[in-house]
GUFIRO-620592 format. One record per residue (C-alpha): x, y, z; residue in three letters. Coordinates in steps of 0.5 Angstrom, whole numbers, padded with zeros to 4 digits, always signed. Layout:
N
XYZALA...
***
This chain:
785
+0030+0230-0007UNK+0031+0236-0011UNK+0028+0242-0008UNK+0027+0250-0010UNK+0026+0253-0004UNK+0028+0260-0001UNK+0028+0260+0007UNK+0029+0265+0012UNK+0033+0264+0019UNK+0028+0269+0023UNK+0023+0265+0027UNK+0017+0269+0027UNK+0013+0272+0021UNK+0012+0279+0024UNK+0020+0279+0025UNK+0021+0278+0018UNK+0017+0283+0015UNK+0019+0288+0020UNK+0026+0287+0019UNK+0025+0288+0011UNK+0020+0294+0012UNK+0026+0297+0017UNK+0031+0296+0012UNK+0027+0299+0006UNK+0026+0305+0010UNK+0033+0306+0012UNK+0035+0305+0005UNK+0030+0310+0001UNK+0027+0315+0006UNK+0029+0315+0013UNK+0029+0323+0013UNK+0022+0323+0010UNK+0020+0318+0016UNK+0021+0323+0021UNK+0020+0330+0018UNK+0014+0334+0022UNK+0008+0336+0019UNK+0001+0338+0021UNK-0004+0333+0019UNK-0011+0330+0021UNK-0011+0326+0027UNK-0017+0322+0025UNK-0016+0316+0020UNK-0021+0316+0014UNK-0027+0313+0016UNK-0029+0307+0011UNK-0036+0306+0009UNK-0038+0299+0005UNK-0044+0296+0002UNK-0043+0289+0003UNK-0050+0288+0007UNK-0053+0291+0001UNK-0053+0298+0004UNK-0048+0303+0006UNK-0045+0302+0013UNK-0039+0304+0017UNK-0034+0298+0016UNK-0034+0297+0024UNK-0042+0296+0024UNK-0042+0290+0019UNK-0042+0283+0023UNK-0037+0280+0019UNK-0030+0279+0017UNK-0029+0285+0012UNK-0023+0288+0009UNK-0024+0294+0004UNK-0019+0299+0000UNK-0021+0305-0002UNK-0019+0307-0009UNK-0015+0312-0007UNK-0011+0308-0003UNK-0010+0303-0008UNK-0007+0308-0013UNK-0002+0310-0007UNK+0001+0304-0006UNK+0001+0302-0014UNK-0004+0296-0013UNK-0007+0295-0020UNK-0007+0288-0020UNK-0012+0283-0017UNK-0007+0279-0014UNK-0003+0285-0010UNK-0010+0286-0006UNK-0009+0279-0003UNK-0002+0282+0000UNK-0006+0286+0005UNK-0011+0282+0006UNK-0012+0277+0012UNK-0014+0270+0010UNK-0014+0272+0002UNK-0009+0269-0003UNK-0010+0271-0010UNK-0005+0267-0015UNK-0005+0269-0022UNK-0001+0265-0027UNK-0004+0269-0033UNK-0011+0273-0034UNK-0014+0266-0036UNK-0012+0262-0030UNK-0013+0266-0023UNK-0014+0262-0017UNK-0018+0266-0011UNK-0016+0263-0004UNK-0020+0265+0002UNK-0019+0262+0009UNK-0015+0257+0005UNK-0020+0254+0000UNK-0018+0255-0007UNK-0023+0257-0013UNK-0019+0256-0019UNK-0022+0250-0023UNK-0023+0253-0031UNK-0028+0247-0032UNK-0034+0249-0035UNK-0037+0243-0031UNK-0035+0246-0024UNK-0038+0252-0020UNK-0033+0257-0017UNK-0033+0258-0009UNK-0031+0265-0009UNK-0036+0270-0011UNK-0032+0276-0015UNK-0037+0281-0016UNK-0036+0287-0021UNK-0041+0293-0020UNK-0046+0288-0017UNK-0046+0283-0022UNK-0043+0276-0021UNK-0037+0275-0025UNK-0034+0269-0022UNK-0033+0264-0028UNK-0025+0263-0027UNK-0023+0264-0034UNK-0027+0271-0034UNK-0026+0273-0027UNK-0020+0277-0028UNK-0020+0284-0029UNK-0015+0290-0029UNK-0016+0295-0023UNK-0016+0302-0025UNK-0021+0308-0024UNK-0024+0304-0018UNK-0028+0307-0012UNK-0027+0301-0007UNK-0025+0294-0006UNK-0029+0289-0001UNK-0027+0283+0001UNK-0032+0279+0006UNK-0029+0272+0009UNK-0034+0266+0011UNK-0040+0264+0007UNK-0044+0270+0004UNK-0050+0266+0000UNK-0055+0270+0003UNK-0052+0277+0001UNK-0048+0275-0005UNK-0051+0268-0008UNK-0048+0261-0008UNK-0042+0262-0011UNK-0040+0265-0005UNK-0039+0259-0001UNK-0032+0261+0002UNK-0033+0269+0001UNK-0033+0274-0004UNK-0029+0280-0007UNK-0033+0286-0009UNK-0030+0291-0014UNK-0034+0298-0015UNK-0032+0303-0020UNK-0032+0310-0020UNK-0038+0313-0022UNK-0040+0319-0027UNK-0040+0326-0023UNK-0043+0333-0025UNK-0038+0338-0028UNK-0031+0336-0032UNK-0025+0333-0029UNK-0020+0328-0032UNK-0013+0325-0030UNK-0008+0322-0035UNK-0002+0318-0032UNK+0004+0315-0036UNK+0010+0311-0034UNK+0016+0307-0036UNK+0020+0302-0032UNK+0025+0296-0033UNK+0023+0290-0037UNK+0021+0295-0042UNK+0015+0297-0038UNK+0010+0302-0041UNK+0004+0304-0038UNK-0002+0309-0040UNK-0008+0311-0036UNK-0013+0316-0034UNK-0020+0318-0035UNK-0025+0324-0037UNK-0031+0326-0033UNK-0037+0330-0035UNK-0044+0332-0035UNK-0049+0335-0031UNK-0054+0333-0025UNK-0059+0330-0030UNK-0054+0326-0035UNK-0046+0325-0033UNK-0041+0320-0036UNK-0034+0318-0035UNK-0029+0314-0040UNK-0023+0311-0037UNK-0018+0307-0039UNK-0011+0303-0038UNK-0006+0300-0042UNK+0000+0296-0039UNK+0006+0293-0043UNK+0012+0289-0041UNK+0017+0284-0043UNK+0017+0277-0041UNK+0022+0277-0035UNK+0024+0269-0037UNK+0028+0269-0043UNK+0026+0264-0048UNK+0032+0262-0053UNK+0027+0258-0057UNK+0027+0261-0064UNK+0021+0265-0066UNK+0018+0265-0059UNK+0017+0271-0054UNK+0020+0271-0047UNK+0016+0268-0042UNK+0011+0272-0037UNK+0011+0278-0041UNK+0004+0282-0041UNK+0000+0286-0046UNK-0006+0289-0043UNK-0011+0294-0045UNK-0018+0296-0042UNK-0023+0301-0043UNK-0029+0303-0039UNK-0035+0307-0041UNK-0040+0309-0035UNK-0046+0313-0036UNK-0051+0316-0030UNK-0058+0318-0031UNK-0061+0322-0025UNK-0068+0324-0027UNK-0070+0326-0020UNK-0067+0326-0013UNK-0071+0319-0012UNK-0068+0315-0018UNK-0061+0314-0021UNK-0059+0309-0027UNK-0052+0307-0028UNK-0050+0304-0035UNK-0043+0301-0035UNK-0039+0298-0041UNK-0032+0294-0040UNK-0028+0292-0045UNK-0021+0288-0044UNK-0016+0285-0048UNK-0010+0281-0046UNK-0005+0279-0051UNK+0001+0276-0046UNK+0007+0272-0048UNK+0005+0266-0044UNK+0007+0263-0037UNK+0014+0260-0036UNK+0013+0252-0034UNK+0020+0251-0033UNK+0021+0243-0033UNK+0025+0241-0026UNK+0028+0235-0030UNK+0031+0237-0037UNK+0035+0243-0038UNK+0035+0248-0044UNK+0041+0247-0048UNK+0046+0250-0045UNK+0042+0252-0038UNK+0040+0249-0032UNK+0033+0247-0029UNK+0033+0253-0024UNK+0026+0256-0025UNK+0029+0263-0025UNK+0034+0262-0031UNK+0032+0261-0038UNK+0028+0256-0042UNK+0027+0253-0048UNK+0020+0253-0049UNK+0019+0251-0057UNK+0012+0249-0057UNK+0009+0245-0063UNK+0011+0246-0070UNK+0004+0245-0072UNK+0001+0250-0067UNK-0003+0255-0071UNK-0007+0249-0074UNK-0008+0245-0068UNK-0007+0249-0062UNK-0010+0255-0066UNK-0004+0260-0064UNK+0003+0260-0068UNK+0006+0262-0061UNK+0006+0261-0054UNK+0002+0266-0051UNK-0005+0268-0049UNK-0011+0272-0053UNK-0017+0273-0049UNK-0022+0278-0050UNK-0028+0280-0044UNK-0034+0284-0045UNK-0038+0286-0040UNK-0044+0291-0039UNK-0049+0292-0033UNK-0054+0297-0031UNK-0056+0298-0024UNK-0062+0302-0022UNK-0064+0305-0015UNK-0071+0308-0014UNK-0072+0311-0007UNK-0080+0309-0007UNK-0080+0313+0000UNK-0076+0315+0006UNK-0076+0308+0009UNK-0077+0303+0002UNK-0072+0303-0004UNK-0072+0298-0010UNK-0066+0296-0014UNK-0065+0293-0020UNK-0058+0290-0022UNK-0057+0287-0029UNK-0051+0284-0032UNK-0048+0281-0038UNK-0041+0278-0039UNK-0038+0274-0044UNK-0030+0272-0045UNK-0027+0268-0050UNK-0020+0266-0049UNK-0015+0262-0052UNK-0008+0260-0049UNK-0003+0256-0052UNK+0002+0253-0047UNK+0008+0248-0047UNK+0006+0244-0041UNK+0013+0240-0041UNK+0017+0246-0041UNK+0022+0244-0045UNK+0025+0244-0053UNK+0022+0237-0054UNK+0016+0237-0058UNK+0012+0233-0052UNK+0006+0236-0049UNK+0004+0242-0053UNK-0003+0244-0051UNK-0008+0250-0052UNK-0014+0252-0048UNK-0020+0255-0051UNK-0025+0257-0046UNK-0031+0261-0048UNK-0037+0263-0044UNK-0043+0268-0043UNK-0046+0270-0036UNK-0053+0273-0035UNK-0056+0275-0028UNK-0062+0279-0026UNK-0063+0281-0019UNK-0069+0285-0016UNK-0069+0287-0009UNK-0072+0292-0004UNK-0069+0295+0002UNK-0074+0297+0008UNK-0071+0302+0014UNK-0076+0302+0020UNK-0074+0305+0027UNK-0071+0298+0030UNK-0072+0293+0024UNK-0068+0293+0017UNK-0070+0289+0012UNK-0067+0286+0005UNK-0071+0281+0000UNK-0071+0280-0007UNK-0070+0275-0012UNK-0064+0273-0017UNK-0064+0269-0024UNK-0057+0267-0026UNK-0055+0263-0033UNK-0049+0261-0036UNK-0046+0257-0041UNK-0039+0255-0043UNK-0034+0251-0046UNK-0027+0249-0045UNK-0024+0246-0051UNK-0016+0243-0050UNK-0013+0241-0056UNK-0006+0237-0056UNK+0000+0236-0060UNK+0006+0232-0060UNK+0011+0227-0064UNK+0009+0220-0063UNK+0016+0218-0062UNK+0018+0224-0057UNK+0012+0223-0053UNK+0013+0215-0052UNK+0020+0216-0050UNK+0019+0222-0046UNK+0013+0218-0042UNK+0018+0212-0041UNK+0014+0208-0046UNK+0019+0206-0050UNK+0025+0201-0048UNK+0030+0205-0052UNK+0035+0207-0046UNK+0035+0214-0049UNK+0033+0220-0045UNK+0028+0225-0047UNK+0033+0230-0048UNK+0041+0229-0048UNK+0046+0232-0044UNK+0047+0237-0050UNK+0040+0239-0050UNK+0038+0235-0057UNK+0032+0232-0057UNK+0031+0224-0059UNK+0026+0224-0064UNK+0026+0216-0066UNK+0021+0215-0071UNK+0026+0215-0077UNK+0030+0209-0073UNK+0023+0206-0071UNK+0020+0206-0078UNK+0027+0204-0081UNK+0027+0211-0085UNK+0020+0210-0088UNK+0018+0216-0083UNK+0022+0222-0081UNK+0016+0224-0076UNK+0009+0222-0074UNK+0005+0228-0072UNK-0001+0227-0067UNK-0007+0232-0065UNK-0013+0231-0061UNK-0017+0235-0057UNK-0022+0234-0051UNK-0028+0239-0049UNK-0032+0240-0043UNK-0039+0244-0043UNK-0043+0247-0038UNK-0050+0250-0038UNK-0052+0252-0031UNK-0059+0256-0029UNK-0061+0258-0023UNK-0066+0262-0019UNK-0066+0264-0012UNK-0070+0268-0007UNK-0067+0271-0001UNK-0069+0275+0006UNK-0065+0278+0011UNK-0067+0282+0017UNK-0063+0286+0022UNK-0067+0288+0029UNK-0065+0293+0034UNK-0066+0290+0041UNK-0063+0296+0045UNK-0058+0301+0044UNK-0053+0296+0044UNK-0055+0290+0041UNK-0058+0288+0034UNK-0059+0281+0032UNK-0059+0279+0024UNK-0062+0273+0021UNK-0062+0271+0013UNK-0064+0266+0009UNK-0063+0264+0001UNK-0067+0259-0003UNK-0064+0257-0009UNK-0066+0252-0014UNK-0061+0250-0020UNK-0061+0246-0026UNK-0054+0244-0029UNK-0052+0240-0035UNK-0045+0238-0037UNK-0042+0235-0043UNK-0036+0232-0046UNK-0033+0230-0053UNK-0027+0228-0055UNK-0023+0227-0062UNK-0017+0223-0060UNK-0014+0218-0066UNK-0011+0212-0065UNK-0003+0212-0065UNK+0000+0210-0071UNK+0007+0208-0068UNK+0005+0203-0063UNK+0002+0198-0068UNK+0009+0199-0072UNK+0012+0196-0066UNK+0008+0191-0065UNK+0004+0194-0059UNK-0004+0194-0058UNK-0007+0200-0062UNK-0009+0205-0057UNK-0010+0213-0056UNK-0003+0217-0054UNK-0007+0220-0048UNK-0012+0215-0044UNK-0018+0219-0047UNK-0023+0215-0050UNK-0025+0219-0057UNK-0033+0220-0058UNK-0031+0222-0065UNK-0034+0229-0064UNK-0041+0226-0061UNK-0042+0230-0054UNK-0045+0226-0048UNK-0049+0230-0044UNK-0052+0229-0037UNK-0056+0234-0032UNK-0058+0235-0025UNK-0063+0239-0021UNK-0062+0241-0014UNK-0064+0246-0009UNK-0062+0248-0002UNK-0063+0253+0004UNK-0057+0257+0006UNK-0058+0261+0013UNK-0054+0266+0016UNK-0055+0268+0024UNK-0051+0274+0027UNK-0051+0278+0033UNK-0047+0285+0034UNK-0046+0288+0041UNK-0044+0295+0042UNK-0039+0295+0047UNK-0038+0303+0047UNK-0039+0308+0042UNK-0033+0306+0038UNK-0032+0298+0039UNK-0037+0293+0037UNK-0037+0285+0038UNK-0040+0281+0033UNK-0041+0273+0032UNK-0044+0270+0026UNK-0046+0263+0024UNK-0047+0261+0017UNK-0048+0256+0011UNK-0045+0255+0005UNK-0045+0251-0001UNK-0041+0249-0007UNK-0046+0246-0012UNK-0046+0239-0014UNK-0041+0237-0020UNK-0045+0233-0026UNK-0038+0230-0028UNK-0038+0228-0035UNK-0033+0224-0039UNK-0032+0218-0044UNK-0031+0211-0043UNK-0032+0204-0047UNK-0038+0200-0046UNK-0038+0192-0046UNK-0038+0192-0053UNK-0032+0197-0054UNK-0035+0203-0056UNK-0035+0210-0054UNK-0040+0211-0048UNK-0041+0217-0043UNK-0038+0216-0036UNK-0043+0220-0032UNK-0042+0221-0024UNK-0045+0226-0019UNK-0040+0229-0014UNK-0045+0231-0008UNK-0045+0239-0006UNK-0040+0241-0002UNK-0043+0244+0005UNK-0039+0249+0010UNK-0042+0251+0017UNK-0038+0257+0019UNK-0038+0259+0026UNK-0034+0266+0028UNK-0033+0271+0033UNK-0029+0278+0033UNK-0028+0285+0035UNK-0027+0291+0031UNK-0027+0298+0032UNK-0023+0305+0033UNK-0019+0307+0039UNK-0015+0314+0041UNK-0021+0318+0038UNK-0021+0314+0031UNK-0013+0314+0030UNK-0013+0307+0031UNK-0018+0302+0027UNK-0017+0295+0029UNK-0021+0288+0027UNK-0020+0281+0030UNK-0023+0275+0029UNK-0023+0267+0031UNK-0027+0262+0026UNK-0028+0255+0026UNK-0031+0252+0019UNK-0033+0245+0018UNK-0034+0242+0011UNK-0037+0236+0009UNK-0036+0233+0002UNK-0030+0237+0001UNK-0029+0238-0007UNK-0022+0238-0009UNK-0019+0239-0017UNK-0015+0234-0019UNK-0012+0232-0026UNK-0012+0225-0030UNK-0007+0222-0034UNK-0009+0226-0040UNK-0008+0233-0037UNK-0016+0234-0036UNK-0018+0237-0029UNK-0024+0234-0026UNK-0027+0235-0019UNK-0027+0229-0014UNK-0030+0228-0007UNK-0024+0228-0001UNK-0029+0227+0004UNK-0030+0232+0011UNK-0025+0238+0013UNK-0024+0243+0018UNK-0021+0250+0018UNK-0019+0254+0024UNK-0017+0261+0024UNK-0015+0268+0027UNK-0015+0274+0023UNK-0013+0281+0025UNK-0012+0288+0022UNK-0010+0294+0024UNK-0009+0302+0022UNK-0006+0307+0026UNK-0005+0314+0024UNK+0002+0316+0028UNK+0002+0323+0027UNK+0008+0327+0023UNK+0005+0325+0017UNK+0006+0317+0018UNK+0000+0312+0018UNK+0002+0305+0020UNK-0002+0299+0017UNK-0002+0291+0017UNK-0005+0284+0019UNK-0003+0278+0022UNK-0007+0271+0020UNK-0006+0264+0022UNK-0010+0258+0019UNK-0010+0251+0020UNK-0014+0248+0015UNK-0014+0241+0012UNK-0017+0235+0010UNK-0019+0230+0016UNK-0015+0225+0018UNK-0020+0220+0017UNK-0019+0213+0013UNK-0026+0214+0010UNK-0023+0221+0006UNK-0018+0217+0002UNK-0011+0218+0000UNK-0011+0226+0001UNK-0013+0225+0009UNK-0009+0229+0013UNK-0007+0234+0008UNK-0007+0241+0008UNK-0011+0245+0003UNK-0007+0247-0004UNK-0004+0254-0004UNK-0006+0255+0004UNK-0001+0258+0008UNK-0001+0257+0015UNK+0002+0264+0017UNK+0001+0271+0013UNK+0002+0278+0015UNK+0004+0285+0013UNK+0007+0291+0015UNK+0006+0298+0011UNK+0008+0305+0012UNK+0005+0311+0008UNK+0009+0317+0010UNK+0008+0325+0008UNK+0013+0331+0009UNK+0012+0338+0006UNK+0018+0340+0002UNK+0015+0347+0001UNK+0008+0351+0001UNK+0008+0347-0006UNK+0011+0341-0006UNK+0011+0335-0002UNK+0014+0328-0002UNK+0010+0322-0001UNK+0012+0315+0000UNK+0010+0308+0002UNK+0014+0301+0004UNK+0010+0295+0005UNK+0013+0288+0007UNK+0009+0282+0006UNK+0010+0275+0009UNK+0007+0268+0007UNK+0009+0261+0010UNK+0010+0255+0006UNK+0005+0253+0001UNK+0003+0246-0002UNK+0002+0247-0010UNK-0002+0240-0010UNK-0007+0237-0006UNK-0003+0231-0005UNK+0003+0235-0001UNK+0008+0230-0004UNK+0014+0230-0009UNK+0013+0229-0016UNK+0019+0225-0020UNK+0023+0226-0013UNK+0022+0234-0014UNK+0019+0238-0008UNK+0012+0241-0010UNK+0012+0247-0005UNK+0015+0254-0003UNK+0018+0255+0003UNK+0016+0262+0007UNK+0017+0268+0003UNK+0018+0275+0005UNK+0017+0281+0000UNK+0017+0289+0000UNK+0014+0294-0005UNK+0016+0301-0004UNK+0014+0308-0007UNK+0017+0315-0007UNK+0014+0321-0010UNK+0014+0328-0011UNK+0007+0332-0011UNK+0005+0339-0013UNK-0002+0339-0011UNK-0004+0346-0013UNK-0001+0344-0020UNK-0005+0338-0020UNK+0001+0334-0022UNK+0006+0328-0019UNK+0012+0324-0021UNK+0013+0317-0017UNK+0017+0312-0017UNK+0014+0305-0015UNK+0017+0298-0014UNK+0015+0291-0013UNK+0019+0286-0010UNK+0025+0291-0008UNK+0030+0286-0006UNK+0029+0282-0012UNK+0027+0275-0008UNK+0026+0269-0012UNK+0020+0265-0011UNK+0015+0260-0014UNK+0008+0262-0015UNK+0006+0255-0017UNK+0009+0248-0019UNK+0007+0241-0021UNK+0002+0243-0026UNK+0000+0239-0033UNK+0007+0237-0033UNK+0007+0233-0026UNK+0001+0229-0029UNK+0006+0226-0034UNK+0012+0225-0029UNK+0015+0232-0031UNK+0013+0237-0026UNK+0014+0244-0028UNK+0016+0251-0024UNK+0013+0258-0025UNK+0017+0263-0022UNK+0014+0269-0019UNK+0016+0276-0022UNK+0023+0279-0020UNK+0024+0286-0018UNK+0020+0291-0022UNK+0020+0298-0022UNK+0017+0304-0026UNK+0017+0312-0026UNK+0010+0315-0027UNK+0008+0322-0028UNK+0000+0324-0027UNK-0003+0330-0029UNK-0010+0332-0026UNK-0015+0337-0030UNK-0021+0340-0027UNK-0020+0337-0020UNK
***
């Protein structure tokens, strides 16, 4: 069996992280770590809005991690997936902005199908943007990121069946301020970002922007193609705040994002590029299709994605006890990604994905604050429509030979790297090639409305109890269409006439099916104050991932195309959790620790059929047990320590009724995750200071497919990985400028971010490399601050 794994000899994850951090500290900043400087002993207090009101993070009876925007800037965290390195229970996998995977407590939400619902709510300024192809965005000019774990349907809606990620951007302020950052690094990195802010107490505005460009770090030797995994991302956000009185605040925010990345390196694990090998970390020869522009929609491999988002939030303080909030949001995305699913020089599995969607939501809610009673209630309306069109291009003899359907005795690719194109031989020279093109599309049109109410009652000075419930009513309509011609080559060989991909062509006709459902989703919490600084909490909550109206195509009794309809039942989760959180030693140490157990029924898994089409299946029951801990500590002398340790045992129940996946671990679910970081500062003079950080992260083995099994003899998993990120900068606070060097994957570790993929469905598993060491030098200048 061939395997691509990186292993470590140390037995316990914290030791691995600690050793990496110590090594980096010694290499980069040993003198700085022990420099003396007078600093405040207290940690910065963190306030969050996870319960739709401003609270200290310690007073929220749930497991929640939060990051202030200043901390994100310090650590160079400008991508969503980097947040997961520091958050227990969270893994974010980014193959590309078009294909992110969000994993909370081992449960993955990454389906691009318009027919399926997300499991993890991604909120952007209070608006649900969870549809996977539209959920990725750049992190810049951020006020705060909150990650809430466990079902949050009462507060965040049905998409938060396992948790929610809420990103809040910085709002306009009265007066002038501005910031400009420019940077450059290896792999031809270019960075530019900043903001300009101005206005009065009545009206203020803010314009923020981000631009990042980087060459691909996997060389592609195919003529006319770019190196793989390169990025080209631009983002712009305009914010307007209107405050006609102390009682009313209106925030209007428009965001635009454009991604033109060079595409994901799907490295074939069986066939090597010309003159190369099958290592995921070496060069590729991904040629794509010679008909890519006309069939797939784009001449080169890569991504062209545009996202537009506008939201309006109005807060009205009706009285000292009662407030009203309206949140309106519209988001659209249009994303075309062309990819070489076989990852070779063969014109074999060349696909595109043309995904587009529109979402609109409107929420009205009231907050009441009495002497002993806090109450939240409101209504929400949400509608979305989207489609995912998948065009396909191949050459018939190459496809049939590489798929093992021809008794030619010739390999797909020869040892010298040449591809066996057999059409001239099989047709006696009558044809040199037989291009094949087809496509299939899934559609989703979903509408829901819900009503919710949530109470928190102060029983006494130490104890508060909370209960909430959301009623949701959904109407879901799914559609499917395929244009898949019959093979021209198969009849010439005396074989039955059929399509190359096992998809029944509908000749453009769209088959549809619909379903209506409703549900009640409660939560119950208790918070007990052990003393002024430490709390104990317990919670029971219910989550639900909506039914999937599964529509595809089949042949009826007369051999004609017909709709193939199925209803995958709603996935239901009950979460039971208890924990401690608080501050120690006069707020120099902040900690949280929780234990949870989750019980799933009708657990939904995403599988891929023989056509490369993703679909949802019912894997039966599943259970999930875990422990999560976090700590921040001010050690004095300008040193702050932070980290986490989390354990997770999550799997599909080993029961014969759960089918072939019984006993398997969830996809992308590590058993252990941990991190350990240091932020440090040393004064060099009255004007200059040296500041830096070192962060080590650890993740134990993960499986990339729910089958937990090799494909074509290749291991589809990644062993444990330890990575280190670091920064070191010179700061002049009086002149408001800084010059900082920031690095990720400091020790240049090789690791995988995914394996199997679409190629695995055709017996050609592919492997995606994680980024190598990347570093950049960035200059930042502030104005009027």
